[in-house]
N, C-alpha and C positions, 0 to 999 in steps of 0.2 A: 504494500500500500504506500502510495506517495504521500508524504506529509511535509508541510512547512509549518514550523512552530515558532512564533515570535515570543520574546520575553524581554524583560528589562524596563517595561513601562512603570509609571508611578506618578506620585504627586511631587512636584518640585517648585521651589520659589523662582520667580523671575530672576534671570541671571545664572541660574543653576545649570547642572549638566546631568545627562543620562546617556547610557549606552544601550541601544536596542540590539538584540541578537535575533537571527533568523536561522534556525537549525533545520536541515533538510534530511530526509530519509526516503529510501525507496527509489531514488534515481541518481544519476551522476551529476551532482551539483557542481562539480569542479569545472564542467564545460558548459555551464548554463549562465546566461546573463541573469541579473537579478535587479529588481526595482523595488523601491520603497514608495508607498503612497500613503496618504492620510485623509481622514474625513473628519472635519470639524462638525459639531452639532448643527444640524439644519442646513449643512452645505454639501456640495457634491465632492466626490473623490478628487483629490489633488495630487498630481505627481510631485514627488519630493527629490528623488535621486535614483540614478541607475549606475550599475557597474557591469562592464562587459565580462564575458566568460573568462578571458585571460587576466582580468583584473587591472589591465593597463589603462583602459578608458573609463573615466568617471564623469558623470554629469550631475548637475545640481540645478534645482529651481532657483531663480533669482532671490526668492524670499529666504532661502536658507544658505546661500552661497557664503562661504567664509565662516560659517558657524557649524555646519554639519560636515562630517567626513564619513564616506562609505569605504568599507574594506572587506577583505575576505580571508578566511583561514580554511584552505581546502582539507587540511589534516583533520579538521573538526566538522567538515561539511557545514560551515557556518558563515553567514555574512553579518556584518555589524554596521550600525549607524551610530556614530558618536555625535552627540548633540551638545553643544556648549552655548552659553549666552542665551538660554531659552527665554522666549517671550510668551505672554499669555496667548497670543495668536497662533502659537505652535500647538496649542491644545487640540487633541483629537485622538481618534483611533488610528494607529499606525499599522499598516499591512505590508508584508513582503510578498512579492510575486515573482515567479521564475518562468523563464522561457528557454527551452533547449537551444543551444547555440551560443555563439560568441557575441552576437550583435546586441549592444546595450539598447534597451528601449528608449533611453534618453536621447539617442541619436536619430530617432525616427520622428518625422513630423506629419501629422500631429502626434504627440506622444500618447500612446494608448493608456486609458485610465479606467477601463472597464474590466472586471474579473474575466469576462468572456474573451478578452484579448490575450490572456496569459494561460499557459499550460497548467500552472500550479499557483495556488493562492492560499495564504495563511489565514488564521482565525482572527488575527489582530491583537494589539496590546494597547491599553489606554495610557495616554500621556496627558497629564493635567499640569499646567503651569499657572500657579496662582499663589498669591500671598495670603 
């Protein structure tokens, strides 16, 4: 069974940091591009960041550029989203999604934001930025 499991979410004060993890099982994650998306309350899914299958190409939404860093550890079949200088507008459910192949979805225009556009989709982890 293919699974993507996100973890690392929580409640943090503005300016704080969190590291989200996306662990994969059931498929060869090391050769899959991976994308982080988020959904704020009452809003549509928003693309956040993508990393290509080789890990060399990384893309970020303008709203998180300079604050978020995407990375991978193939030995653990895990992708990470390091988030610093968090803002209240970063609040939402964060999802990881994977697509077999090396092409990072962040390089595609328009960037896919529907679960139907991805081969695998996690259950999400809640991030709340509030004082």
